[in-house]
C-alpha positions in Angstrom: 367.8 33.4 84.0 366.7 31.5 87.0 363.1 32.7 86.5 363.1 31.2 83.0 364.4 27.8 84.2 361.6 27.6 86.8 358.9 28.3 84.3 360.5 26.1 81.6 358.7 22.9 82.7 355.3 24.7 82.8 356.0 26.2 79.4 357.0 22.8 78.0 353.8 21.2 79.5 351.7 24.0 78.0 353.3 23.5 74.6 352.8 19.8 74.7 349.2 20.2 75.7 348.5 22.6 72.9 350.1 20.2 70.4 348.0 17.3 71.8 344.8 19.4 71.4 345.7 20.3 67.8 346.3 16.7 66.9 343.0 15.7 68.4 341.2 18.4 66.4 342.9 17.3 63.2 342.0 13.7 63.8 338.3 14.5 64.5 338.2 16.3 61.1 340.2 13.6 59.3 337.0 11.8 58.0 335.9 15.0 56.2 336.7 15.7 52.6 339.4 18.3 52.0 341.5 20.1 54.6 339.2 21.5 57.3 336.0 21.0 55.3 333.0 19.1 56.6 329.4 18.6 55.7 326.8 20.5 57.7 323.1 19.8 57.6 321.1 22.9 56.7 317.7 23.4 55.3 317.4 23.9 51.5 317.3 27.7 51.0 315.0 28.0 48.0 311.7 29.7 47.6 308.5 27.8 48.6 307.2 27.3 45.0 310.4 25.7 43.9 310.5 23.4 46.9 306.9 22.3 46.4 307.6 21.6 42.7 310.5 19.4 43.6 308.4 17.5 46.1 305.6 17.1 43.6 308.1 15.7 41.1 309.3 13.2 43.7 305.7 12.2 44.5 304.9 11.7 40.7 308.1 9.7 40.3 307.1 7.3 43.1 303.6 7.1 41.8 304.8 6.1 38.3 307.2 3.5 39.7 304.4 2.0 41.8 302.0 1.9 38.9 304.6 0.1 36.7 305.3 -2.5 39.4 301.7 -3.1 40.5 300.4 -3.5 36.9 302.8 -6.3 36.4 301.2 -8.3 39.3 298.6 -11.0 38.4 295.0 -9.9 38.8 295.7 -6.2 39.6 294.6 -4.7 36.3 294.5 -0.9 35.9 295.9 1.0 38.8 295.9 4.6 40.0 298.3 5.6 42.8 298.6 8.7 44.9 301.7 9.3 47.1 302.0 12.0 49.8 305.4 12.9 51.2 305.5 14.2 54.8 308.2 16.9 54.7 310.5 18.9 52.6 313.8 17.8 51.1 316.8 17.8 53.5 320.2 18.7 52.1 323.7 18.5 53.4 326.0 21.3 52.1 329.7 21.3 51.9 331.4 23.7 54.4 334.9 24.8 54.9 336.0 25.9 58.3 338.6 26.2 60.9 338.8 25.8 64.7 341.3 27.7 66.8 341.9 27.0 70.4 344.1 29.3 72.6 344.9 28.5 76.2 346.5 31.1 78.4 348.1 30.4 81.8 348.8 33.2 84.2 350.3 33.3 87.6 350.3 36.0 90.2 352.9 37.1 92.8 351.1 35.2 95.5 351.6 31.9 93.7 348.1 31.5 92.4 347.5 30.4 88.8 344.7 31.0 86.4 344.1 29.3 83.1 341.7 30.5 80.4 340.8 29.0 77.1 339.3 30.6 74.0 337.9 28.6 71.1 337.1 30.3 67.8 335.2 28.4 65.1 334.8 29.8 61.6 332.5 27.8 59.1 331.5 28.9 55.7 329.4 27.2 52.9 331.4 26.1 49.9 330.2 27.9 46.8 332.0 27.3 43.5 333.2 30.3 41.5 330.4 31.7 39.4 327.8 29.5 41.1 324.8 30.9 43.0 324.1 27.7 45.1 326.4 26.0 47.6 327.8 22.5 46.9 325.3 19.8 47.9 327.0 16.8 49.5 323.9 14.8 50.1 320.2 15.2 49.6 317.7 13.1 51.6 314.3 12.4 50.3 311.3 13.1 52.6 309.5 10.3 54.3 306.3 8.9 52.8 303.2 10.1 54.7 300.7 7.9 52.9 299.8 6.0 49.8 296.4 5.4 48.2 296.1 2.7 45.6 292.9 2.2 43.5 293.1 -1.0 41.5 290.6 -3.0 39.3 291.5 -6.2 41.1 291.3 -4.8 44.6 287.8 -6.3 45.1 289.5 -9.7 45.6 290.9 -9.8 49.2 293.9 -11.9 48.1 294.9 -9.4 45.4 294.3 -6.5 47.8 296.6 -8.1 50.3 299.2 -8.7 47.6 299.1 -5.0 46.6 299.3 -3.9 50.2 302.4 -6.1 50.8 304.1 -5.0 47.6 303.7 -1.3 48.4 304.9 -1.9 52.0 308.0 -3.7 50.7 308.8 -1.2 47.9 308.5 1.9 50.0 309.6 0.4 53.4 306.7 2.0 55.2 304.2 0.8 57.8 301.0 -0.8 56.8 298.8 1.9 58.4 300.2 4.4 55.8 298.8 2.3 52.9 295.2 2.2 51.7 294.1 -0.1 48.8 290.6 0.4 47.3 288.7 -1.2 44.4 288.3 0.8 41.2 284.7 2.1 40.6 282.7 0.5 37.7 284.7 -2.7 37.6 
C-alpha cells in the first residue's frame, strides 16, 4: 500500500498531462467540420485527358467572359481572346481521421525514470456510400499564365491601353502576362 501512495502523485500528474494533451488535440481540430474530420489538400486523381478537358473548359470560360466585357468597351470592336492557364486544378478533399497519443513512464530500481511517447495518426478520405469520388471541400482554379487579345481597335494606343488595363483588372494578373495586338485587315 505504501508503494501505491508514493506513486500516486506521479500517476495523478501523468493522468492530468494526458487529459491536457487530449484537450489541446480536440481544440486544434475544433475548426474542422464534423468530429475528427478535416480537409487535406491532395492532387486531383483523375486521368490526364479528363484533367486537360477541365482546364480547357476553364480557359474557354475565361475567354468568353473577357470577349463579352471587352466588346462592351468603346472603340474596341471585334475581339479574339486566348487564355492559357499555368497549372492543373487543385482540390481539397474531406478526410476523417483520428490521432492517438500514448505516453508511458517507467522507473527502474536505481531510481532512474524513462518516458516514451507514441503518436498514431489515421486519416482516410471521405467517400459517400455508392460514390466513386471523394467529397471535394474546395477546388482552386489554376493561375493564368498569359492572355493574348486581338482587337479591331487595338491600333489606337489609348484603346490598346484600356484593353490592357481591363484585362489586368478582371483577371488580377501582372501586365507582363497580357499582350494586346491589332486585328489584321482592319
